[in-house]
N, C-alpha and C positions, 0 to 999 in steps of 0.2 A: 366578356366581363373585363373592365379596366381595373388596373391595380392602383391603389392609393398609397404613396410612400409613408404618410403619417399613420395610416392604419397598420401598416407593416411594422413600423416603429413601436406603436402602442402594443401590438400583439407580443413582440419580443420582450419589452420591458415588463408588461403585466404578467405574462406567463412565467418569466424567469423569477420575478419578485415573489410570485405565489409559491414557486418551487423552493426558492431559497428560504422563505419564511417557514415553510413546512418542515425544513430540515435544520432549523436553528436549534432544535432539541432532538437528539437522536439517542438510540441505545448504544450504538458503536460508531465512532468516527475513525476512519482510516486515513492516515496521511501517507500519500504515495500510491499512484495507480500503476505500479509495476506488477509483475506476475504474482507475487505473494499477496499483495493488497487486493488485486482483482479476484483471485481465487478465494481469499477470505471473505470478501464481499458477497460472492456468489453463495457460499455455504451458509453464511449468516442470514442473508435475505431469504434463502430457501427455507430456513428454519423459522421465518416469521419475525426476524429481528430487524428493526429499523436501522438502516446503515447508510452512511454517506461517505464518499471518498473525496478527499481534497488533494488535488494535484497541481503543483506549481507550474508545470509546463502546459503548452497548448494541447499537446498530444498525450495519449495514454500509452501504457505498455512498458514504460521504463526502458531498461537496456535490452529487452527482448526483441525489439524491432531490428536491431543491428546484428543479431546472432553473434558470430565471432568476427571481429574486424570488418564489419559491414557486409559479410556474406550472410544473407538473411535466412539461414537455416539454424535451427537449434538442435541440441543433443539432449536426450533424456535417457535415464536408465529404466529398467523394467517397472520399478515402483512409480516413477514419474510418468511413464506411458499410461499407467492406469488412471491418472488424473486427466491427461489429455483425452483418454477414451470417454470420460464422463461428458466431455463437451463435444464429442464426435469429431475431433480433430484428426486428420489423416496423419499416420506415422508410417515410416518404413524402417525395417531392420537393416542396420549397416553391418554389424557383426553381432554375435551373440551377446545380449545384454546392452547393446547400444542402439538407440532408435533416433531417427531424425524427423523433424517436422518443419513446415514452413513457418518462419517467424511471424510474418504478417498475418497469416491465417490464425496462428495461435493467439496473438495479442487481440485481434479484432473479435474472434469468436468467444474468448473468455469474457471480454468486456461486454459483449452483446448478451451473453447468458446471465451475467451478473445483473445487468439492467433489467432484463426481462423478468428476473426473479424478484426485482423490487429495489435493488440498490440504486443510488443516485451518485453521479460523478459531477463534481464541480471543479472544472479546470481553470488554469490561470490564477489559482489562489495559493498563497503561501501561508505557512504557520509561523508567526513571529513570537508567540508567547503561549503559555498555558494558563489555565485557571486552577489555582490550588485552594483547597479547603480542608483544613485539619489534616495535613500531610498526605492528601490524596488529590490526584489530578482529576478534575471534574469537567474540564472543557478546554477548548482551543481558542486562541485569539488569532484571527485571520485577516489578511490584507490581499488586495490584488497583486499578483506577481509583478506586473509592469510598474506599479507604484514603488514596490521594493527595489526593483532594478534601477529605477530612475532616481532613487534616493529622496523622494518627495516626503514632506512631513505631513502625512495624512493619517488620521487616527483609524485604527482597525475596528473590526466587529467581533462578536463572540459567538461561539457554538457550545452548547451544553451537551455532554456525553457521559453515559455511565461507564463506558470503557473506550479506550483509545488504542489503536495499533500504530506503532511507528514502523512503517513499511517504506522508509525513504532511502533504503539501500545503503551504500558506503557512507553517506553523509550523516546518518543517524540524527536527522535535524531536530526531531522532537526531544530526543534525549539530551542533545547539546543545550537546548533551552533550559531543560529541567536542571541539568548539571550546573549551568551558569547562574540560574536565577532562583531556584527553589532549594530549600533546606531539607533535601531528601536524598538519602543514600540509595544508589542503584543496587540491584540484587546481583552484583558481580563480586569477584574476589577483592577488588580494590574499592568498591563502592562508587566507582566512576566508569566512564567508557574506557574500555581497555584497548581498543583500536584493532584494526584489521591487520592480519599478518600476510606473508607472502603466499603465492598460489600453491595449493595442494588440493586438487580436485576431489580425490576420494575422501580425504579427511573432512574437507569443507562441506561436502554434500551431507555427510552424517551429522556434522556439528550444526549445520544450518537448522536441521530439524530439532536436535537436542536443545539448542539455544533458544528455540521459540518458546517463550514463557512470559509470565508476568514479571517485569523487570523492576517495577515500583508500583505502589498502590494505584490502580486504575489504568496502568499502561502496560500493554503487551508489545513485544517486539518480534518481527518476522522477517523472513528473507535475509538478504545480505546485511541488513541492519542488525539482525540477531548475531551474526558472526562478528561484525565490527564492534558491537557492544561488549561481547564476551571474549574478545581476543582470538577469535578463530581465523583461519586462513581464507583467502578468497578462492572461489571455485572456477572462475573463468566462464566460458560460454556453454556450460552445462546447466540445465534449468530444472532438473527433477526435484532437487532439494528446495528450490524456491516455491515450486507448486505445492509440494507436500507441506512445507512450512505454513503456507497460507491456509491450507485445510486444517492443520493442527491448531493454529491461532483461533480459527473459527470455533473449533471443538472446545477449546479451553474457555472461551467466552460463553459459549452455550452452556457449558457445565457450571460456570460461575453464576449464571442466571442474571 
């Protein structure tokens, strides 16, 4: 059988368009396909919730790919290992309470499980604004990341969502848009993003989970974005808190209905 380039092009354009149109209205939109976003997507999709992830980069996995300083191993504690066990990811005990896993296996496996459960990932898409209605965030305004990077004047498109998770890590990209453009106070001590503090792995791991919550009507925050929003320290290349944060975010949204 010979291949026709035009048919190949039509197949890509039509199938992507169908997929994108189907996910212009979702139950939960997750911004950021790092570890907390991917884990949240898995548990939400598994519960029958329609969920899409919007990732500005070409690849998924956030900082998990690089482990620590490009040594592609990650460390998790006992509780974090339990999340990796859900996905069947191989772990090895290093010392009591410390487990290592391959960073590439972890990122790819969690993403695969999330998609098999029904989540959809849209990469190379940035969030440049939110939709506000009566003090609540009800959607995202999105644009192709290369358009944003090139500084082209191209109008964006919109996604409707009952709930949104800011899982954008240190950058807290969604919250920064809300802080800059919306007349809404965040659920922090200052009503604004408090900013990430210096590294303290033990404290940060605990606070990442504690700070995973609804930060303003319609928006939840998870992973490193949760600590950056509430003024917690960074945790470095230990990922248990990120994984547990994603699971907690999903549980909160499921409970919210």
